[in-house]
Each structure stands twice: as C-alpha cells, then as structure tokens.
C-alpha positions in Angstrom: -5.9 -26.4 16.3 -6.5 -26.9 12.6 -3.1 -27.0 10.8 -4.1 -24.5 8.1 -5.5 -22.1 10.7 -2.3 -22.5 12.6 -0.3 -21.5 9.5 -2.4 -18.4 9.1 -1.8 -17.3 12.7 1.9 -18.1 12.4 2.2 -15.8 9.4 1.0 -12.9 11.6 3.2 -13.9 14.5 6.3 -14.1 12.2 5.4 -10.6 10.9 5.3 -9.3 14.4 8.8 -10.7 15.0 10.2 -9.3 11.7 8.7 -5.9 12.2 6.5 -6.2 9.0 3.2 -5.8 10.8 3.1 -2.0 11.0 3.6 -1.7 7.2 1.1 -4.5 6.5 -1.5 -2.8 8.8 -0.9 0.6 7.1 -1.4 -0.9 3.6 -4.4 -3.0 4.7 -6.0 0.2 6.0 -5.0 2.8 3.4 -3.9 1.0 0.3 -5.8 1.3 -3.0 -8.4 -1.5 -3.2 -11.1 -1.3 -5.8 -14.1 -3.5 -6.7 -12.3 -6.8 -6.0 -13.3 -9.6 -3.6 -10.7 -8.7 -0.9 -12.2 -5.2 -0.6 -14.9 -6.9 1.3 -12.7 -9.0 3.5 -12.0 -8.4 7.2 -9.1 -6.2 8.2 -7.3 -9.3 9.5 -7.6 -11.1 6.1 -6.5 -8.0 4.2 -3.4 -7.9 6.4 -2.7 -11.6 5.8 -3.1 -10.9 2.0 -0.5 -8.1 2.1 1.9 -10.2 4.3 1.6 -13.0 1.7 3.0 -10.6 -1.0 -0.1 -9.6 -3.0 -2.9 -7.0 -3.1 -5.4 -9.2 -4.9 -6.2 -12.8 -3.9 -9.3 -14.8 -4.8 -10.7 -18.3 -4.6 -10.2 -20.7 -7.5 -13.8 -20.2 -8.9 -13.6 -16.5 -8.4 -10.6 -16.4 -10.8 -12.4 -18.6 -13.3 -15.3 -16.1 -13.2 -13.0 -13.4 -14.6 -11.4 -15.7 -17.1 -8.2 -16.3 -15.3 -6.7 -19.7 -14.4 -4.6 -20.6 -11.4 -1.2 -21.8 -12.7 -0.3 -25.4 -12.0 1.6 -25.9 -8.8 0.7 -22.6 -7.3 0.6 -22.3 -3.6 -2.5 -21.1 -1.9 -2.8 -18.4 0.8 -5.2 -19.2 3.7 -7.6 -16.6 5.1 -9.9 -17.1 8.1 -13.6 -17.4 7.4 -16.2 -17.3 10.2 -18.8 -20.1 10.3 -22.1 -19.5 12.1 -24.8 -21.7 13.5 -28.4 -21.0 14.4 -29.1 -20.9 18.1 -32.6 -20.5 19.7 -32.8 -17.8 22.4 -34.5 -19.4 25.4 -36.1 -16.2 26.5 -37.5 -14.9 23.1 -37.6 -18.3 21.3 -36.1 -16.5 18.3 -33.4 -18.0 16.2 -30.1 -16.1 16.1 -26.9 -16.7 14.2 -23.9 -17.1 16.5 -20.3 -17.6 15.6 -19.4 -21.3 15.9 -15.8 -21.5 14.6 -13.4 -20.2 11.9 -12.2 -22.3 9.0 -9.2 -21.7 6.7 -10.1 -20.9 3.1 -7.6 -21.2 0.3 -7.2 -18.2 -2.1 -4.6 -17.6 -4.8 -2.7 -14.4 -5.5 -3.1 -12.7 -8.8 0.6 -13.3 -9.4 -0.2 -17.0 -9.5 -2.8 -16.7 -12.2 -2.8 -16.1 -16.0 -5.5 -15.2 -18.5 -7.5 -12.1 -19.3 -6.2 -8.8 -17.9 -8.0 -7.3 -15.0 -9.4 -3.8 -15.1 -6.6 -2.3 -13.0 -4.0 -4.2 -15.0 -5.0 -2.1 -18.0 -3.7 1.0 -16.3 -0.8 2.1 -18.5 1.8 4.0 -16.6 3.4 6.5 -19.0 7.1 7.4 -19.1 6.8 9.4 -15.9 9.5 11.9 -15.0 12.0 10.5 -12.4 10.7 7.0 -12.6 14.3 5.9 -13.5 15.4 7.2 -10.1 13.1 4.6 -8.4 14.5 1.9 -10.7 18.0 3.0 -9.9 17.3 2.5 -6.2 16.0 -1.0 -6.9 12.4 0.0 -6.4 9.7 -1.5 -8.7 6.8 0.8 -9.9 3.6 -1.1 -10.7 -0.1 -0.5 -11.2 -2.7 -1.5 -8.6 -6.5 -1.3 -8.2 -8.0 1.9 -6.8 -10.8 2.7 -4.3 -10.6 6.4 -5.6 -9.6 7.7 -2.2 -6.0 6.5 -2.1 -3.9 6.5 -5.3 -0.7 4.9 -4.3 1.7 3.7 -1.6 5.4 3.0 -1.1 6.4 -0.3 0.5 9.9 -0.3 2.0 9.7 -4.0 2.7 8.9 -4.9 -0.9 10.9 -2.1 -2.4 7.9 -1.1 -4.6 5.8 1.9 -5.4 2.2 1.0 -6.2 0.2 3.4 -8.3 -3.6 3.4 -9.0 -3.3 6.4 -11.3 -0.9 7.5 -14.1 -0.6 11.0 -12.4 3.0 12.0 -12.1 2.4 13.8 -8.8 1.5 10.5 -7.2 4.8 9.1 -8.3 6.6 12.2 -7.0 4.8 11.7 -3.6 5.7 8.0 -3.2 9.2 8.6 -4.6 9.7 11.2 -1.9 8.7 8.7 0.8 11.3 6.3 -0.7 14.0 9.0 -0.6 13.0 9.9 3.0 13.3 6.2 3.9 16.8 6.1 2.3 18.0 9.2 4.1 16.6 8.2 7.6 17.1 4.5 7.3 13.5 3.9 8.4 10.0 5.5 8.3 7.4 5.7 11.0 4.6 3.2 10.3 1.2 4.3 9.0 0.1 7.7 7.8 2.5 9.8 9.9 1.5 13.5 9.6 5.0 15.0 9.2 6.1 12.3 6.8 2.9 12.9 4.7 3.4 16.7 4.7 7.1 16.2 3.7 6.2 13.9 0.8 3.5 16.2 -0.5 5.6 19.3 -0.2 8.4 17.5 -2.0 6.0 16.3 -4.7 4.8 19.8 -5.4 8.4 21.0 -5.7 9.3 18.2 -8.0 6.1 19.0 -10.1 7.5 22.5 -10.6 11.1 21.5 -11.3 10.7 18.4 -13.6 6.9 17.9 -14.0 5.5 17.7 -17.5 1.8 17.6 -16.6 -0.3 20.7 -17.3 -2.7 19.8 -14.5 -2.5 22.2 -11.5 -2.6 20.1 -8.4 -1.7 22.9 -5.9 -5.2 23.0 -4.4 -5.3 19.2 -3.8 -1.9 19.4 -2.1 -2.9 22.2 0.1 -6.0 20.3 1.3 -3.8 17.2 1.8 -1.2 19.1 3.9 -3.9 21.0 5.8 -5.6 17.8 6.9 -2.4 16.4 8.3 -1.3 19.8 9.8 -4.6 19.9 11.7 -3.7 16.5 13.3 -0.6 18.0 14.9 -2.4 21.3 15.6 -0.4 23.4 13.2 -1.2 25.7 10.3 -0.3 24.4 6.8 2.4 27.1 6.5 4.0 26.3 9.9 3.9 22.6 9.2 5.7 23.0 5.9 8.3 25.2 7.6 8.8 22.4 10.2 9.7 19.8 7.5 11.6 22.2 5.2 15.0 20.7 6.1 13.9 17.2 5.4 12.2 18.3 2.2 15.5 19.8 1.0 17.4 16.6 1.6 14.7 14.6 -0.2 14.9 16.9 -3.3 18.7 16.8 -3.3 18.7 13.0 -3.2 16.1 12.7 -6.0 17.4 15.4 -8.3 21.1 15.2 -7.7 21.7 11.8 -6.1 23.1 13.3 -2.9 21.7 14.3 0.5 24.1 14.8 3.5 26.7 12.4 2.2 24.2 9.8 0.9 24.9 9.4 -2.8 23.0 6.3 -3.9 20.7 3.5 -2.7 23.3 0.8 -3.0 25.6 2.4 -0.4 23.0 2.7 2.3 21.0 -0.5 1.6 
C-alpha cells in the first residue's frame, strides 16, 4: 500500500481509537462550509480535513489563486483522490470510465498559509455578550465560512466555538452546548434532538436576559425546536418541558458560574 495513503487511513483509524470520529463526522456533515474547494470534496475527505485540525484545506496552486502562500516548512495533509480509466464494454462497445485506484493528494490547511484575507476571515465578530464566559472556560471563538444553512458549531475536542455569523444568538446556542458538555462531562455525537432543543431554548432565554440585539429570533427558534421535537415525536412545548431541568443548569452555569456544585471549567476539566 502507498505510504501516503496508509497515513491517511491511519489518521481515521486513530480517530476511531480516540473517540474523535463521531465529532468529526458530525462536523463534516453539518459544519458551515461555504464556496471553498473542500465543500465539493467527498464526505471521507471532509472528515480527514476536520481530523487534521482545519475546516479549509487546499492544494498549493489553489492557495496561490487566492493570493495566499504556503508557509515554508508547512506539513501537508493528504486526502484520497479517485483515479479513473476508460474501459470498453464488450457487449455495447461503449467506453466507460471505471475506478482504477486512489492516490494521495497533498493539501495545506489555511492555518499554514499567509497572504490576502479570505472572504470568511473578514467576518468581524463584535463584542458579543457572554463571550468572556467561553474564554474563561478555555474555549476559543472564531469565524468560519458559511453555507447559509448552518451558522456555527461547538467542538469539545478542540475547545472551540466556530461562528459563520456575528449573531449573538448563535454564540448563545453554541455556548449552551459547551455548558451542557461541562455539566454532563460529555455530549452525544451529532445533532442529538434533545441536546439541540436544550441549546436553543437556553439561547432564547439568554437572549432575553443579557441579549443586546434588537432582532426577534423567536420564530426561528420555534421552527428549530419544532423540527427536532418531531424527530422524537413530541410537541415543541412538551419537548421544552422535558429539557427544562437541563436548561436551568446550563443557564445557572453560564450566568452565575454554578450548576449543581460545578463552579468553573478548570475544576471539571
């Protein structure tokens, strides 16, 4: 087996062993990805990208095309690219493309480049309410590209909140996920309905308590909660009641630094 392909596969196997795969799969599926090359990659390669610590990786020439240069000494990430060959069908005599093999292609993460800022890097996150709570928990808050369907995510493994919008409710939602993780010690992988309902309900409560935005996002939150409530065959109201106790703990931790004896991130990390 080609050594570089073996390296790629080992990256995935190591992630299985460490337990990082569920988060990587969730982010590869749902994370904000805009009009960047990796948006058109296979699911496997987007997972490899996330496991390699970035949400934007490109080939050397692709970075040059957007006026960015790969820093000297940077280490490449390898993704799998299918290679096809033409094969004549004996019955129809038509030529068809068939998969011949995979090759490992080097790409470089945005963190290993320098030059002109990218569109999503121009997103300026304002002085959002409660952002200092994330920093106090050792969680970074950064801007990422958006596909206009998903506006942010919280990564426990990386201790980061990624935002594709400056909207404060997005921060409140992801901050609530972070608080939920601190309280429980772990979160279920992927878009777990009850976790999503809890985070959205908490975000709406925070918007009313400390929010500064004049935008009314109640309708959006209701539709969001309704979508996940339907997955567990509940009404939005009943689903919210089911997570009310968890929501209260999350709000207490975010607003007052305490939730059932948990008083800061350092003591539970």
